[in-house]
N, C-alpha and C positions, 0 to 999 in steps of 0.2 A: 419754285412757286409756279403753280398751274393756273392759268386764267381761261375761263370759258366765255364765249360770246354767243349770241343768237344769230350772228351774221349781219345784223343791221348796223348802219353807220353809227348810230347812237351807242349801241352796245360796244362796238370796237373803240369808240372814243372814250367811253367810261373805263374800259380796260387799260388804254394807254395812259389816261389821267392817273390811274392808281399806280402805274409804273413810274410816271413822271415825278410823283410825290414820294417815291420810295428810293432813297439813294442807295440802299443795300442791293437793289436790282442793278446788276452791272451789264447785262446783255439780254437780248431776246434770242431764243433759239427755236428753230424748227416750226415756225407758224404753220399750222395744219390746214391745208385747203388753199387753192389758188385764189379764190375770191377774197378770203380773209387776208392772205399774204399781200395781195394787191392793195387792199384797204389799209393795212398796217403801213406799207411803204408810203402811200399817199398821205395819210393822216399824220403820220410821224413827221413827215417833211413839212406839212402845213403848220403844225403846232410847235415846230422847233424842238422836238424831242431828240436830243443828240445822244443816241445810244446805238450800239452795234446790233444789227438784225441778221443773225447768223443762220445760214442754211434754211431759208423759208421754202415751203412747198410752192414755189412760184413758177407756174407753167406759162404765165403770160409773157409771150415773146415780144409784144409791142411796147411794154412798159420800160421807160428809160429809168435806169437804176441810178440812185445817188451814191455818195461815198460812204454811206452808213449801212448799205445792204450788200450781203455777201451770198449771192445765189450760186450754189455749187451743183445744182442738178440741171440737166438739159431741159430747155423750154419746149413749148408746144411745136414750134416750127421744126426743130430738129427731130422731134418724135414723128411728126407727120411725114417729113421728108424721108426718114429712114424706113418707115413702114411702107410707104408707097413705092420706094425703089425696089423692094422685094417683090412687088406685084407688077413691075414694069414689063415682065415677060408676057403679060396679058394684053400688051398694046394699050395700056391705060391712057386715055385722053379725056375722060369725063369722070367726075367724082360726085357722088351724092353725099350730102351732109344732113344728118339728123340731129336736131337739138333736143336734149332730154327735157328741157323746160323752157318757158318763156324767159326766165332769168338767164339761163345758159345762152340763149339766143341774143339777148340784149348785151351780155358781157363779151361774147366771143365771135359774133357773126362777122364783124369787120376784120378781125384778125384772121379768121379762116379764109375769107375772101382774098385777103392780101397774100396769104400763103399759097392758095390755089393759083392765083395769077402769076406768082413768082415761079411756079412749076409748069406754067402754060397748060393748066388743066381747066376745062370747062366745068363750072360748078352748078349743080342743081340742088337747091336748098329746099328742105321740107320744113315748113314753119311750125314752131311749137304752138301748143294750144289745143291740138287734137289729141285724143286719148292715144297713147303710144301703141297699145295692142291693136287698136283699130287702124292706126297709121301703117303698121306692119302688114296688115291684111290688105290694105289698099294699094300696095306697091304694084305697078303695072309692068308689062314686058319692056316698056321704054325706060324704066327706072335703071340707073347705072348699076353694073354688076358689083362695083365696090362702093360701099357706104361708109363714110366716116361718121362715127357716133361721138357727139360731144355732150357728156353728161356723166351721171354716176351709175353705180352697179344696179340698183333697183330699177332705174328707168330703162337701162339696156335690157335687163331681163324681161321686162314687160314688152318692149318692142320686139324682141326675138320671138316671144311667144306668139305674136301675130304673124311675124315673118315666116315662122316654121310651117305655117299652113299653106304656103305657096310652093309651086313645083320648081320655079326657076332658082338655080343655085346662085347665091350671092356671098360675098365676103364682107365682113364688118371689121373695120379698123377702129379699135377703141384706144383711148389714151390712158395715161398713167393713173387717173382717178378710178379706173375700173379694177375690181378685185375678181379675177377669174375663178379663184377657189370658191368664193361666195356664189358666183354664177352656177358652178357645178352643183353646189348644195341646194340651190333654188330650182334645179332641174330645168334650167333655161337653155335655149339654143341647141336643141337636139339635132337639128338638121342644118344649122348654119355655122360655118367655120368663123371663129373670131380671132383676130390677131390683135393682141394688146401690147402697147409699148410700155417700157419702164426706163427711167433714167438711172437705174442701178443694175448691178449684175443680177443674173437669174439666181433664184434662191437655192438652186441645187448646185451652184458653182463651188469649185474648190478654192476660190480666192480667199486669202486669209481673213479678210474682214467678214466675209459671208460665213465662213466656218465658225468664227467667233460669235457672230450673230446667232447662228443655229444653236450653238452650245448654250449661250446665255438664255435664249428663248426657252429651250428645253428645261433649263435649271429653274427659271423663275415663273414661267407661264405655261398653262396647258392649252396651247393653241398652235396651229400649223404655221410655218413660215410663209410670209407674203411679202411682195415687193414694197408695199406701203409701210409695213412695220420695219423692213430693212432700211428704207429711206430714213425713217425716224432714228434708227440705230446709228446710221452713218452721220446724220445731222448732229446727234449728241456727241459722237466721237470727235467730229471736227470742232465743235464748240469747245470741248474739253482740251483738245490738243493745242488750240490757239491760246486759251486762257492759261494753260500751264507754262506758256512761254513768257508770261508777264513777270519780269524780274522785280519791278517795283511793287508797292502796295496795290492790291487789286481793287480798282475803282472803275466807275463808268468811263472815265476819261482814259485810264491806262488800258482798259480792255479794248476800247474803240481804236486806240492807237495800234494795238497789236493786230487787230483784224485788218486795219487799213494798210498794213505792210503787204497784204495779199501775197504772202510767201507761198510758193509751190509746196504742195504737201502730198504725201502718199499715205493714205489710210488703209493699210492692209491690202494694197492692190487697187484701191479706188483713188485715182489720181486727180488732184485739184490744181488747176493753173488758170488764172484769170486772164481774160483778153482785154482789149481796149474798151469794150462795152461793159466791163465790170461783171461779166458772166464767166463762169468757169468751164462748164462741161458741155460737150456735144456727145457725151457717152450715152448711147441708147442700146438697149437690148429689147427683145420682144418674145412673147410667149403666144403660142397658137393653141386654141382649144379645138381639138379635132372632133369629127362627127361621132367617134366612139367614146368620147368623154375623157380623152387624155390631154394633158398639158405638156406641150413640147416647147422647151425654151431654146432660143437662138442667141448665142453670144455674138459679140461684135466680130470675132474671127470666123463666124459662120459655123462654129462647132455646135452640133445639136446635143441637147441633154433633156431626156424625158424626166 
């Protein structure tokens, strides 16, 4: 069963109410979007909806997880830390942050400030509300060379179209919500290198789960592989594997009990093992969009794959 919301609290509440009143729904799987996943965790807890919430797209590293939420992907803090470590050779001590919208700023500003402080980085924030293309044009020589972008693909494309008109070379660090393949199709960032993090293997990987994903995608859909759809594939596989271990009748209660075992699992090379904070993974890879329009993926063992 697929439920769609418009992102507002009332819409999320209506979706959860429809689940609460449907005993045939035994688990939630792969809530798509960090803002939505955060709302689902919060509202389900408040309403007493006692159901497994498996593999949500939960990037929020500040949210305390309950015993019904099973986050298998690396959160925002791990992604930012991993990306900035690769740029440390530049003597990085200051970071600029661009928010794609006022909503992104309201949701994530405090978390980004905390992460920057933990890495002893001076943070220069550029507040949302200004047209992003114009904001890109207004970057001055004093603007940090490395800019963290918090937002979606269309917003990043608009920002880089303004930034490309400047002569100073900058690097943009984007997080897992950005689709670099779409960026290329939009003709964005012709003069600005972009490094995007992913909490899944690079899509060109020979990892068994990625090979299975590519084969399934080619058989069922006419679209290129992307890290976002790979995450959805892994989320579905994880949900299936846990539910298949339920020996008793499959109910909401038996499904939740199976997830709450938090058993270590290897899904075709993607390893899941929960820590004390009820989060599983610090696994992060990254892909760089070069000035000549190529996508170069970097695996955790630093092996490069174009």
